[in-house]
Phi, psi and omega in degrees: 000141190252111180276338183292123176087006166292124179281326183285353186276121177286072181313308180303308181304307172305321174293314173301316179288324177297321178299314173310306183288322174300312182299310184298312173300316181307322183262012184050046175063033175091358178288338175244099189275335179302320177289355178240008180316314178296343180271334174289163176299326171201175183249006187239151169259130174061035182254356183073041177056049183309318184295330181286314180296343177270002179111001174277064187289339180296338176299340183287335187249334195288339173294349173292337175278354182275130175221145190243006168201163180298321180296313179311301176300318192283324177295309184292317182297324180290320177287331177292315191298315184296310177280319190288316180293326174283327175293324179296307179301328186275311173279341181090172185291325182285329179290315172296319179295317180297325171300305189300320178292312181294309181290323185285322182295313183299315186290321173303315184287323171305308184300313184297317182293331182269337183219000183096181193268008180266078179207164176180167180128146180284001190294330177295320177290323174304303178306320173302313171298325173300311188291318172307302183305312182300303177303307171314306180302318185281328190250337189235108184292334182286345177289328168079005176226159174223136183278133179308130177311314179310316181293323177291310179297330180293310184282338171277329169300308180302321183298310181298315180303320188284321179298316182284357172084022172283332179250103187270179177059042182243149178276076188295326186285330169298316173300314185291318173293320180299316180292320176297312183297308179311307180301316183300314181297325176286325174296319184290322181298314177308307185294335180271358181080032180256153178293000000 
């Protein structure tokens, strides 16, 4: 089968998932921090992100590739595949990549400002894609797709369980910022008359 030139293959989604798997395995799911030190948003507490200010801009996004358990990677990976591949098919690879960069960077900054630098995962992006898909489907007929309400209820239920502490050790601020950024991006896209 020839994958080159196929418009239906969600290449960006596959690449994001592949990087997440490789980084997770390389670091033994975070049990070996030395190999992934440069993937955290910063190595310092309350120092104003000196690495980013000195030009290491990838650190704004790179924490999305860090996962600290198989379940963490599997949960985020399944939702990234489900939401990312649909959005990539609808918006194209550059559209999805733009969303991932904006949502990932914003959700990582929110999490860093609330808890410090030791966090990671695709969940902020996943919640951003959920928010984007949800709002586009409800408000923008040009988008052409509507997210199943059961998915919205499940993800928002998980969101609440994490915030109230029933599910501990979760990047709640990344989830919150991601959801808000995704919803905002959908609203802007709708207002600009785009799918």
